[in-house]
Structures are given as structure tokens and as C-alpha cells.
C-alpha positions in Angstrom: 143.9 -84.9 36.7 144.9 -85.4 33.5 148.8 -86.0 33.1 149.9 -82.5 31.7 153.4 -81.1 30.2 154.8 -77.7 30.8 157.1 -76.3 27.9 158.6 -72.2 28.7 161.1 -71.2 26.4 163.3 -68.9 27.3 166.2 -66.5 26.2 168.3 -64.1 28.7 165.9 -64.1 31.2 167.0 -66.1 34.2 165.4 -64.2 37.4 162.4 -63.7 35.8 162.0 -67.7 34.7 163.1 -68.4 38.2 160.1 -65.7 39.5 157.8 -68.2 37.6 159.3 -71.1 38.7 158.9 -70.5 42.0 154.9 -69.4 41.2 154.8 -73.1 39.2 156.1 -74.7 42.9 153.6 -73.2 44.4 150.5 -74.8 42.5 147.4 -76.9 43.5 148.0 -79.1 40.5 151.8 -79.3 39.8 152.5 -80.0 36.2 154.0 -83.7 35.5 156.8 -82.8 33.4 158.2 -79.0 33.1 160.6 -78.3 29.7 162.7 -75.2 29.9 163.9 -75.1 26.3 167.1 -72.7 26.5 168.3 -70.3 23.4 170.2 -67.7 25.7 174.1 -67.3 24.8 175.0 -67.4 28.0 174.8 -69.6 30.9 173.1 -67.6 33.1 169.5 -70.0 33.1 171.5 -72.8 34.0 173.5 -72.1 36.7 170.2 -70.4 38.1 168.7 -73.9 37.7 171.5 -75.7 39.4 171.1 -73.5 42.2 167.3 -74.3 42.5 166.0 -77.6 42.3 162.0 -77.6 40.9 160.6 -81.0 40.6 159.8 -82.8 36.9 162.0 -80.0 35.4 164.1 -80.7 32.4 166.4 -78.4 31.2 167.4 -78.2 27.0 170.0 -75.6 26.2 169.7 -75.5 22.0 172.1 -74.8 19.7 171.5 -71.4 17.3 170.2 -73.4 14.8 167.0 -73.8 17.4 166.9 -70.5 18.6 163.7 -68.3 18.4 160.0 -68.6 20.2 158.3 -71.2 17.2 161.6 -73.4 17.0 162.1 -73.7 20.5 158.7 -74.4 21.1 159.2 -77.2 18.4 161.9 -78.4 20.4 160.1 -78.6 23.5 157.2 -80.6 21.6 159.2 -83.3 20.2 160.4 -84.0 23.7 157.0 -84.3 25.7 156.9 -87.4 28.4 154.4 -90.6 25.8 152.4 -90.1 28.8 151.0 -86.5 28.9 147.3 -85.6 27.3 147.7 -81.9 27.7 150.7 -79.3 27.0 151.2 -76.0 28.6 153.0 -72.9 27.0 154.2 -70.0 29.8 156.0 -67.3 28.5 159.3 -66.9 30.7 158.1 -63.7 32.4 154.6 -64.3 33.9 154.2 -65.5 37.6 151.0 -67.7 38.3 148.1 -67.4 41.2 148.1 -70.8 42.8 145.3 -72.5 40.9 146.3 -71.2 37.8 147.0 -75.4 36.5 143.6 -76.8 38.6 141.3 -74.0 36.4 142.9 -74.2 33.4 143.2 -78.4 32.8 139.8 -79.2 34.6 138.7 -77.0 31.8 138.8 -79.9 29.2 136.7 -81.6 31.4 134.0 -79.1 31.6 134.4 -79.2 27.5 135.4 -82.2 26.6 135.8 -80.8 23.0 138.4 -78.3 23.8 141.4 -78.7 21.7 143.1 -75.6 23.8 142.8 -73.3 26.4 144.0 -70.3 27.8 144.5 -68.8 30.6 143.9 -64.9 31.6 146.0 -62.0 32.5 144.6 -59.9 34.6 147.4 -56.8 35.6 147.0 -55.5 32.5 143.7 -53.5 32.2 141.0 -52.5 34.3 138.0 -53.9 34.1 134.4 -52.7 36.1 131.4 -54.6 36.1 128.4 -52.6 34.8 124.6 -52.9 35.4 122.0 -54.7 32.6 121.4 -52.3 29.3 124.3 -50.3 30.1 125.4 -47.6 27.5 128.7 -47.7 27.0 130.4 -44.0 26.6 132.6 -43.5 22.7 135.9 -44.7 24.9 134.6 -47.6 26.8 133.8 -51.4 25.4 131.5 -52.9 27.2 131.3 -57.3 26.8 128.8 -59.5 29.3 128.6 -57.1 31.8 131.7 -55.8 32.6 133.1 -52.4 30.9 137.3 -50.8 30.3 138.4 -47.9 28.6 139.2 -47.9 25.4 142.5 -46.8 23.9 142.8 -43.6 21.5 143.4 -46.2 18.5 139.7 -47.7 19.0 137.8 -44.9 19.6 139.1 -43.4 16.4 138.4 -46.9 14.5 134.9 -46.6 15.8 134.7 -43.3 14.4 135.9 -44.5 11.0 133.5 -47.8 11.9 136.6 -49.9 11.5 135.9 -51.5 14.9 136.1 -55.1 15.1 132.9 -56.6 14.2 133.1 -60.2 16.4 133.6 -60.9 20.5 137.1 -61.1 21.7 139.6 -63.4 20.7 137.5 -63.8 17.4 139.2 -62.9 14.0 137.2 -60.8 12.1 137.5 -61.1 7.7 139.9 -58.1 7.7 141.7 -59.3 10.8 142.8 -56.5 13.8 140.6 -57.6 16.1 140.2 -57.5 19.6 142.7 -60.3 21.7 141.4 -62.2 24.6 142.3 -59.7 26.8 139.3 -58.0 26.1 137.3 -60.6 27.9 136.5 -59.7 31.2 137.7 -60.6 34.4 134.0 -62.4 35.2 135.4 -66.2 35.9 133.6 -67.5 33.4 134.8 -70.0 30.2 134.4 -68.2 26.9 134.9 -70.2 23.7 137.3 -68.2 21.4 138.8 -68.1 18.0 142.6 -67.2 19.3 144.6 -67.6 22.4 147.7 -65.9 23.7 150.6 -68.4 22.8 152.6 -67.2 26.4 149.9 -68.2 28.4 147.7 -71.3 26.0 147.5 -75.2 26.4 146.6 -77.9 23.7 145.6 -81.2 23.8 148.5 -83.4 22.9 147.3 -84.9 20.0 146.6 -81.3 17.9 150.5 -81.9 18.2 150.0 -84.8 16.1 149.6 -82.2 12.8 150.2 -79.1 13.9 153.7 -77.0 14.8 154.4 -73.7 14.7 155.3 -71.8 11.9 159.2 -70.9 11.5 158.0 -68.2 9.5 158.0 -66.6 12.8 161.4 -66.5 13.5 163.4 -64.6 16.7 160.9 -62.9 18.7 157.7 -64.3 16.9 155.4 -61.8 16.7 151.9 -63.2 16.2 153.6 -66.8 16.0 150.8 -67.4 18.3 147.5 -66.2 16.8 148.7 -67.9 13.2 148.9 -71.5 15.5 145.8 -71.0 16.9 143.7 -69.8 14.1 144.6 -72.8 12.3 144.1 -75.3 15.1 140.3 -73.6 15.2 139.8 -74.8 11.7 139.6 -78.4 13.3 137.8 -77.8 16.8 137.3 -75.7 19.5 139.1 -73.0 21.5 138.1 -71.6 25.3 139.4 -69.2 27.3 139.1 -69.9 30.9 138.9 -66.6 33.0 139.5 -68.2 36.4 142.5 -69.3 35.3 144.6 -66.6 36.6 148.1 -64.7 36.3 150.0 -61.7 35.6 152.6 -60.9 32.9 155.3 -58.7 33.2 156.4 -57.7 29.6 160.0 -58.4 30.9 162.3 -56.3 28.1 165.1 -57.6 27.1 165.3 -60.2 23.7 162.8 -58.0 22.2 163.3 -56.2 18.5 164.5 -52.6 18.3 161.4 -50.4 17.1 162.2 -50.4 13.6 162.4 -54.2 13.7 159.7 -54.3 15.3 157.4 -52.1 13.5 157.7 -53.6 10.8 156.7 -57.0 12.0 153.6 -55.9 13.4 152.7 -55.0 9.6 154.1 -58.2 7.7 153.3 -60.5 10.1 150.0 -59.1 10.7 149.4 -59.6 7.3 150.4 -63.2 7.0 147.6 -63.8 9.8 145.5 -62.6 8.3 145.9 -64.4 4.7 146.1 -66.9 6.6 142.5 -66.6 8.2 141.2 -65.5 4.9 142.7 -66.4 2.3 141.0 -64.6 -0.8 139.9 -61.4 1.4 136.7 -59.4 -0.1 136.9 -55.6 -1.0 135.9 -54.6 1.4 138.0 -56.8 4.5 141.0 -55.8 1.7 139.9 -52.3 2.5 139.3 -52.2 6.3 142.6 -54.2 6.8 144.7 -51.6 4.5 142.8 -48.7 5.9 143.3 -50.1 9.8 147.0 -50.4 9.1 147.8 -47.1 7.9 145.5 -45.4 10.3 147.5 -47.1 13.5 150.5 -46.1 11.8 149.7 -42.4 11.3 148.3 -42.3 15.4 152.4 -44.1 15.9 153.7 -41.2 13.3 152.1 -39.0 16.5 153.0 -40.5 19.2 156.3 -38.2 18.4 154.5 -35.6 19.2 152.2 -36.8 22.2 154.7 -38.9 24.4 158.2 -38.6 25.7 159.5 -42.0 23.5 159.6 -40.2 20.6 162.6 -41.5 19.0 161.1 -44.9 19.9 158.0 -43.8 18.0 159.2 -42.5 15.2 161.4 -45.8 14.6 158.7 -47.6 15.0 156.3 -46.0 12.8 159.0 -46.2 10.0 159.0 -49.9 10.2 155.2 -50.0 9.8 155.9 -47.7 6.8 158.7 -50.5 6.0 156.8 -53.4 6.1 153.1 -51.9 4.6 155.3 -50.7 1.3 157.1 -54.0 0.7 154.0 -56.1 1.0 153.4 -54.5 -2.5 157.1 -56.3 -3.8 157.6 -58.8 -1.2 154.2 -60.7 0.4 155.2 -62.9 2.6 154.2 -67.1 1.6 151.7 -68.7 3.5 152.0 -72.2 4.4 149.6 -74.0 6.3 152.2 -75.7 8.3 151.5 -78.7 9.8 154.2 -81.7 11.2 157.2 -82.8 8.9 
């Protein structure tokens, strides 16, 4: 099996990180190098690691100028062993099944053209197998013999003919596609155009050209889409749905709802223009139409959910982000190695 390095960037999540590392310890294929890149202002993560010994692990506590997901990832990349062939990334609030790395790394042998391979999160949605030629209901999404229930936003997008027109993991010309999370739990390997950064891996040679963009500072929403879209322009990406893990979305370290909403729109616009620098009028219309539709839905959640303040704050953030594009658009940078 190829030699591989695991990089985990963490921020104030000592207990979730410990749970992840315990699942790494039980892997059939164990990493040849584990790099923990800690941006926490406290010492809880360092103290946890001092009480627990994990083989092949090296800990780095980064200074303030290297904090933030993209900066911490780039910090870790610079410290990967010279003989590692594959670099894996995991969010610090994930938990692996025992054969995660075995399935993930073996994909590179199955598909020698793969520049990157992603794992598959199993605890975020329920999917059910359906017979051939099954006709989906309006509130269902069917792909490769499996169905799942669509949320209200996708149901409404279908009604307005604004649904994604490409397979999961690929980006439409108007962006707003369906993520690799919409792939079914079939155990198959699917080609894709994007990967989720917290469950991803790449050939080490990728980092001779590419780095994670510092535009996505702090929480780094959509940094993975930006990075993998740029990589996919040069080669193939795959998602192995047999490389399974759980994701628990720990709340610490996330931005406030207003900041999150603003980030959704501005970062979303940035990623769209990385993929499609010169969109057609129709693509631009659909991007803005979907952005406004999702904003209206979030304002509507003020009346349909218990988290009214959070919904209103996020909706205001989305509105602020959208208006800001009229006078302060992000500058697109095909960020590579310095």
C-alpha cells in the first residue's frame, strides 16, 4: 500500500479530536505520518495529546498568523514526509469506520489517473434502494438506483427549473450544484468534480502546484470547493462510497449566523467565478436567482422554525453579502505554490 500522511487541522476541539484519533488507531491501514495542526489559543489539545500516545503523530501549535483552516492546511503540507505518496485530510469532528483508509488509498491503485479521492459520510442522510426505472416524486432525488428525500429548497428549485443539471459532485455553469453528499451509499467509486475537504485525500504531487487559498480565512467556508475545482481542471477526482466515516459537526469554532450568511454568498460567488470566470447571461441569472431564493427561504424560516433569531441573522448576512457584490466583488486568484 502507498505511504500516506494524515493532516488534521483543529481549533478548540480536544475531545472530538481524541475521538477521531481513537478511530484512527483502529484502522486496518494506519497512517505513516499524522500531523495535528492546532490553532487553539488554549492548551487543551496539547494536554490531551500528552495524556494519549498515538503512533506516528507529530503535534504543531501554530502562531496566530497561521491560524485558520486554509493556513493550517498549508502549514501541514509543508511538513509532510518526503516519502509520503498520498496526503489525507480529515475534519477534527469525524469518526472513521475501520477500513476507511484501506478503501481510500486503494482507490489510487484502481484509478491510476486519480489526483484526489474523497471518503463518504454515512450519518447525514437516509437513502433507500429503488428498482430500475423508478419515477421520483417531486420531493425525492434519485441517482444510480437510490432515492433520498429532497429538502424544501431543492423542491422549490425544481418547480422553478433551477435544479442542478449535472451529477452530484460536479458544478453547473451557474454553480449551486449538488455536493458529493448526494451520491448514494452504493459502495461504488464515482468520478466527481469536487471533494469535501474534511474527508479528502490527494497525491502529494498535487501540492507541487496547488495550495489552499488564503482568501478563505478563518472558518474557510467553500475552501474545499475552490481547491478541488482548481485541481479538477488538471486531472481526475473520485469519491469512494466504500470509504465510510461519520461527521458530527461540532459547533465550536464556527462563525456567528450573520457572518456565516454573508460568507455563504460571497464565498459562493468566488467559487462560482473560479469555475466559470466568464458566465453567460443565463448562468448569471440562475446564480443570482438561486441566491435570492435561498435568502427568501431563510427569511421564511423565521416563521417556520424555533431558531428564529439564528434564521433572521443568517438571512440578513446573506442579504448583506449579496448587496456587497454590487460594489466590492472578491478578486479571483488561481492560488498556487509560492
